[in-house]
C-alpha positions as CSV (number, residue, x, y, z in Angstrom):
1,X,156.2,49.9,100.1
2,X,152.9,51.6,99.3
3,X,151.2,48.5,100.8
4,X,153.0,49.2,104.0
5,X,151.6,52.8,104.1
6,X,148.1,51.3,103.4
7,X,148.6,49.1,106.5
8,X,149.5,52.2,108.5
9,X,146.4,54.0,107.3
10,X,144.0,51.1,108.0
11,X,145.4,50.8,111.5
12,X,145.0,54.6,112.1
13,X,141.3,54.5,111.0
14,X,140.4,52.4,114.0
15,X,142.9,53.6,116.5
16,X,141.3,55.5,119.4
17,X,144.6,57.2,120.2
18,X,144.6,58.8,116.8
19,X,141.1,60.1,117.4
20,X,142.1,61.6,120.7
21,X,145.2,63.2,119.2
22,X,143.1,64.8,116.4
23,X,140.5,66.0,118.8
24,X,143.2,67.6,121.0
25,X,144.8,69.4,118.0
26,X,141.4,70.8,116.8
27,X,140.5,72.0,120.2
28,X,143.9,73.6,120.8
29,X,143.8,75.6,117.6
30,X,140.2,76.8,117.8
31,X,138.6,78.3,120.9
32,X,135.1,78.0,119.3
33,X,135.6,74.3,118.6
34,X,137.0,73.9,122.2
35,X,133.8,75.5,123.5
36,X,131.8,72.5,122.4
37,X,131.6,69.4,124.6
38,X,134.6,67.1,123.9
39,X,132.2,64.3,123.2
40,X,130.7,66.3,120.4
41,X,134.2,66.8,118.9
42,X,135.1,63.2,119.4
43,X,131.9,62.0,117.7
44,X,132.4,63.9,114.5
45,X,136.2,63.4,114.3
46,X,135.9,59.7,114.9
47,X,133.5,59.2,112.0
48,X,135.3,61.6,109.7
49,X,138.8,60.1,110.3
50,X,137.6,56.5,110.0
51,X,135.6,57.2,106.8
52,X,138.3,59.4,105.4
53,X,141.3,57.1,105.9
54,X,139.3,54.1,104.7
55,X,138.3,56.0,101.6
56,X,141.9,57.1,101.0
57,X,143.0,53.5,101.1
58,X,140.3,52.5,98.6
59,X,142.0,51.5,95.3
60,X,139.1,53.0,93.3
61,X,139.5,56.4,95.0
62,X,137.0,58.2,97.2
63,X,133.4,58.6,96.2
64,X,130.8,61.1,97.1
65,X,129.5,59.0,99.9
66,X,133.0,59.1,101.5
67,X,132.8,62.8,102.0
68,X,129.4,62.6,103.8
69,X,131.0,62.8,107.2
70,X,132.8,66.0,106.2
71,X,129.6,67.6,104.9
72,X,127.8,66.6,108.1
73,X,130.6,68.2,110.2
74,X,130.1,71.5,108.3
75,X,126.3,71.3,108.6
76,X,126.4,70.7,112.4
77,X,128.9,73.4,113.1
78,X,126.8,76.0,111.2
79,X,123.7,75.0,113.2
80,X,125.8,75.4,116.4
81,X,126.8,78.9,115.4
82,X,130.6,78.1,115.1
83,X,132.2,80.6,112.6
84,X,133.5,79.0,109.5
85,X,137.0,80.4,110.1
86,X,137.1,78.8,113.5
87,X,135.8,75.5,112.1
88,X,138.5,75.5,109.4
89,X,141.2,76.2,112.0
90,X,140.1,73.0,113.7
91,X,140.0,71.1,110.4
92,X,143.5,72.2,109.4
93,X,144.9,71.3,112.8
94,X,143.3,67.9,112.7
95,X,144.6,67.3,109.2
96,X,148.1,68.2,110.1
97,X,148.0,65.9,113.1
98,X,146.8,63.0,111.0
99,X,149.6,63.6,108.5
100,X,152.2,63.8,111.3
101,X,151.1,60.5,112.8
102,X,151.0,58.8,109.4
103,X,154.5,60.0,108.6
104,X,155.8,59.0,112.1
105,X,154.3,55.5,111.9
106,X,155.4,54.9,108.3
107,X,159.0,55.9,109.0
108,X,159.0,53.6,112.0
109,X,158.3,50.6,109.8
110,X,160.8,51.6,107.1
111,X,158.7,53.2,104.4
112,X,161.2,55.1,102.1
113,X,161.0,58.9,101.9
114,X,160.3,58.9,98.2
115,X,157.3,56.6,98.6
116,X,156.1,58.5,101.6
117,X,156.3,61.8,99.6
118,X,154.2,60.3,96.7
119,X,151.4,59.0,99.0
120,X,151.4,62.2,101.0
121,X,150.9,64.3,97.9
122,X,147.8,62.1,97.1
123,X,146.7,62.4,100.7
124,X,146.9,66.2,100.5
125,X,144.7,66.3,97.4
126,X,142.2,64.1,99.2
127,X,142.4,66.3,102.3
128,X,141.7,69.3,100.2
129,X,138.5,67.7,98.8
130,X,137.5,66.7,102.3
131,X,137.8,70.4,103.4
132,X,135.8,71.6,100.4
133,X,133.0,69.3,101.5
134,X,133.1,70.7,105.0
135,X,132.7,74.2,103.6
136,X,130.0,73.1,101.3
137,X,128.0,71.5,104.1
138,X,128.5,74.6,106.2
139,X,127.2,76.9,103.5
140,X,124.3,74.7,102.7
141,X,123.2,74.7,106.3
142,X,123.6,78.5,106.5
143,X,121.2,78.9,103.6
144,X,118.7,76.5,105.1
145,X,118.9,78.3,108.5
146,X,118.5,81.7,106.8
147,X,115.4,80.5,105.0
148,X,114.0,79.0,108.2
149,X,114.7,82.2,110.2
150,X,113.1,84.3,107.5
151,X,110.1,81.9,107.3
152,X,109.6,82.2,111.1
153,X,109.9,86.0,111.0
154,X,107.4,86.2,108.2
155,X,104.9,83.9,109.9
156,X,105.0,85.9,113.1
157,X,104.8,89.2,111.3
158,X,101.8,88.1,109.3
159,X,100.0,87.0,112.5
160,X,100.8,90.3,114.2
161,X,99.7,92.5,111.3
162,X,96.8,90.7,109.8
163,X,96.2,87.4,111.7
164,X,95.5,85.9,108.3
165,X,92.0,87.3,108.6
166,X,91.5,86.2,112.2
167,X,92.4,87.1,115.7
168,X,95.4,84.7,116.0
169,X,97.3,84.8,119.2
170,X,101.0,85.0,119.0
171,X,102.8,83.2,121.8
172,X,105.5,84.8,124.0
173,X,107.9,82.1,122.6
174,X,107.2,83.2,119.0
175,X,107.8,86.8,120.0
176,X,111.1,86.0,121.7
177,X,112.3,84.1,118.7
178,X,112.0,87.2,116.5
179,X,113.2,89.6,119.3
180,X,109.8,91.3,119.9
181,X,108.2,92.1,123.2
182,X,104.7,92.9,124.4
183,X,106.1,95.5,126.7
184,X,107.5,97.6,123.9
185,X,106.0,99.9,121.2
186,X,106.8,99.5,117.6
187,X,106.4,101.6,114.4
188,X,104.6,99.7,111.7
189,X,106.1,100.2,108.2
190,X,104.3,99.5,105.0
191,X,105.8,99.8,101.6
192,X,104.9,99.3,97.9
193,X,108.0,97.1,97.4
194,X,107.1,93.7,96.1
195,X,110.4,92.5,94.7
196,X,112.2,90.1,97.1
197,X,115.7,91.4,96.2
198,X,114.7,95.0,96.7
199,X,113.0,94.2,99.9
200,X,116.1,92.5,101.3
201,X,118.2,95.5,100.3
202,X,115.8,97.8,102.4
203,X,116.1,95.4,105.3
204,X,119.9,95.6,105.2
205,X,119.7,99.4,105.2
206,X,117.4,99.4,108.2
207,X,119.2,96.6,110.1
208,X,120.7,99.0,112.7
209,X,117.2,99.9,113.9
210,X,116.4,96.3,114.7
211,X,112.9,95.1,114.1
212,X,111.3,92.4,112.0
213,X,110.5,92.6,108.2
214,X,108.9,90.3,105.7
215,X,106.6,90.2,102.7
216,X,103.0,90.5,103.9
217,X,100.2,90.5,101.4
218,X,102.9,90.6,98.7
219,X,104.6,93.8,99.9
220,X,107.4,94.5,102.3
221,X,106.2,95.4,105.8
222,X,107.8,95.5,109.2
223,X,107.8,96.4,112.9
224,X,110.7,98.5,114.1
225,X,111.5,100.0,117.5
226,X,112.6,103.4,116.2
227,X,112.0,105.3,113.0
228,X,114.8,105.1,110.4
229,X,116.3,108.2,108.8
230,X,114.6,109.3,105.6
231,X,117.9,109.0,103.7
232,X,117.7,105.2,104.2
233,X,114.7,105.1,101.9
234,X,115.7,105.8,98.3
235,X,113.9,108.0,95.8
236,X,112.2,105.1,94.0
237,X,110.8,103.6,97.1
238,X,107.6,104.5,99.1
239,X,107.3,103.7,102.8
240,X,104.5,104.8,105.2
241,X,105.2,104.6,109.0
242,X,102.4,104.4,111.5
243,X,103.1,105.9,115.0
244,X,104.7,103.7,117.6
245,X,102.1,101.5,119.4
246,X,102.0,98.3,121.5
247,X,101.5,95.1,119.5
248,X,97.8,94.8,120.3
249,X,97.1,98.1,118.4
250,X,99.3,97.2,115.4
251,X,96.6,95.4,113.2
252,X,94.4,98.5,113.0
253,X,97.4,100.7,112.3
254,X,98.6,98.3,109.6
255,X,95.3,98.6,107.9
256,X,95.2,102.4,108.1
257,X,98.8,102.6,106.8
258,X,97.7,100.5,103.8
259,X,95.1,103.2,103.0
260,X,97.7,105.9,103.4
261,X,100.1,104.0,101.2
262,X,97.5,103.9,98.4
263,X,96.9,107.6,98.8
264,X,100.6,108.5,98.7
265,X,101.1,106.3,95.7
266,X,98.2,107.9,93.8
267,X,99.7,111.4,94.5
268,X,103.1,110.3,93.2
269,X,105.0,110.5,96.5
270,X,108.2,108.6,97.2
271,X,110.5,108.2,100.2
272,X,109.4,107.8,103.9
273,X,106.2,109.4,105.1
274,X,104.6,109.3,108.5
275,X,100.9,108.3,108.7
276,X,99.9,111.5,110.5
277,X,101.1,113.6,107.6
278,X,98.9,111.7,105.3
279,X,95.9,111.5,107.6
280,X,93.6,114.1,106.0
281,X,94.2,113.0,102.4
282,X,93.8,109.3,103.4
283,X,90.5,110.0,105.2
284,X,89.1,111.8,102.2
285,X,90.3,109.2,99.8
286,X,88.3,106.5,101.6
287,X,85.0,108.3,100.7
288,X,85.0,108.4,96.9
289,X,81.2,108.7,96.6
290,X,81.1,111.8,98.8
291,X,84.0,113.3,97.0
292,X,82.3,112.9,93.6
293,X,79.1,114.5,95.0
294,X,81.1,117.5,96.2
295,X,83.0,117.9,92.9
296,X,79.7,117.9,90.9
297,X,78.1,120.3,93.3
298,X,80.9,122.8,93.2
299,X,82.4,122.4,89.8
300,X,79.6,120.8,87.7
301,X,79.7,123.6,85.2
302,X,83.3,122.8,84.2
303,X,84.4,120.3,81.5
304,X,87.1,117.9,82.8
305,X,88.4,117.5,79.3
306,X,89.0,121.3,78.8
307,X,92.7,122.2,79.4
308,X,91.7,125.8,80.4
309,X,89.2,124.6,83.0
310,X,91.9,122.3,84.4
311,X,94.2,125.3,84.7
312,X,91.5,127.2,86.6
313,X,90.9,124.4,89.1
314,X,94.6,123.7,89.6
315,X,95.1,127.4,90.4
316,X,92.2,127.5,92.8
317,X,93.6,124.4,94.7
318,X,97.0,126.0,94.8
319,X,95.4,129.2,96.2
320,X,93.8,127.3,99.0
321,X,97.1,125.4,99.7
322,X,98.8,128.8,100.0
323,X,96.3,130.1,102.6
324,X,94.7,132.3,99.9
325,X,97.9,134.3,99.4
326,X,98.3,135.5,95.8
327,X,102.1,135.9,96.1
328,X,102.6,132.4,97.4
329,X,100.3,130.9,94.8
330,X,102.0,132.7,92.0
331,X,105.4,131.5,93.3
332,X,104.2,127.9,93.5
333,X,102.8,127.9,90.0
334,X,105.6,130.2,88.5
335,X,103.0,132.7,87.4
336,X,102.5,136.5,87.8
337,X,100.0,137.4,90.6
338,X,97.7,139.0,88.0
339,X,97.5,135.8,86.1
340,X,96.4,134.0,89.3
341,X,93.9,136.8,90.0
342,X,92.5,136.4,86.5
343,X,92.1,132.7,86.7
344,X,90.3,132.9,90.0
345,X,87.9,135.4,88.6
346,X,87.2,133.2,85.5
347,X,86.5,130.3,87.8
348,X,84.0,132.3,89.7
349,X,82.3,133.5,86.5
350,X,81.9,129.9,85.3
351,X,80.9,128.2,88.6
352,X,79.5,130.9,90.7
353,X,81.9,129.9,93.5
354,X,84.8,132.0,94.7
355,X,87.7,130.7,96.8
356,X,87.8,134.1,98.4
357,X,84.4,133.7,100.1
358,X,84.9,135.5,103.4
359,X,82.5,133.4,105.3
360,X,84.5,130.2,104.6
361,X,85.5,128.5,107.8
362,X,87.8,125.5,108.2
363,X,85.2,122.9,107.3
364,X,84.0,124.8,104.3
365,X,87.6,125.3,103.1
366,X,88.3,121.6,103.5
367,X,85.1,120.9,101.6
368,X,86.2,123.2,98.7
369,X,89.7,121.8,98.7
370,X,88.3,118.2,98.6
371,X,86.1,119.1,95.6
372,X,88.9,120.7,93.7
373,X,91.3,117.8,94.4
374,X,88.7,115.2,93.4
375,X,87.8,117.0,90.2
376,X,91.5,117.2,89.2
377,X,92.1,113.6,89.9
378,X,89.1,112.6,87.8
379,X,90.1,114.8,84.9
């Protein structure tokens, strides 16, 4: 009697009416599957049904190659953007229709119910394996597509930010593929995050703001249409944001943001910082030779290895940061105002320079602050 069932299966594998019935069932149960051209449904289902039924009828049992059509179905549907849940609705409906036809035709030729039950249990196990290969093909394609999309985004981003050392033109088609436009302005973000897992976590947090991210020169960078909230950058991350600008101005801002990132990192900053807020420190940090000359000129009498001298310079810098206010300086350093006053007087006695010089204008104050900052950094 099992031979009779095998005859039914072999006939179904080449029966165009079976294919049409399975196509109809799949399209009726899944609107996404039905949105595809019917010829596309028919092509996949014809191959899968023919290969599947033939493999099921194989006395040696199905092999890996017998499931290739199922894997291809999953791969193609992933590439077409059909959700996996909708794809499986169609697969389940098609499987049920094949079983119903097999039962109907087997009973028509007198296959006993107990024999039919045995072979249908085997068929269900095989159908489950078939479905797993559909899912496997789908997920494999998803991963490949994700990598491809990431590669495209990263390539376009690198061209826009650094041009790989050259003036490389990015086509409108490339921009559209990553949802960027020459008519819009974008904030350029640079970070010190090099770990791919951590960079993907940041991207997910910033996803609502849109934009394009990728590893550029080994670190996470991106272009984003609006600034993210500071809470989206954690305490162990450092990100510098350049002001919004059209794409043609981005390479210069990217380079400047890199200098600012190095400055912020050197001063122990974390979180999200705007480039404008780091402008003065960044500009000064790019001139180390001038900074060293100023430090020697103003504080040459001090010993960088002397802890007391370091206290004096640190106090003077805090004094300038506090607009020469004793009370604010004392509060910032957790000292008594008299202690601040004493340290400033000792600094004057050792160097001949006083931060209270009444003739100091803005440029002179900046010069003095730069010298103090440089001396402390060196010590």
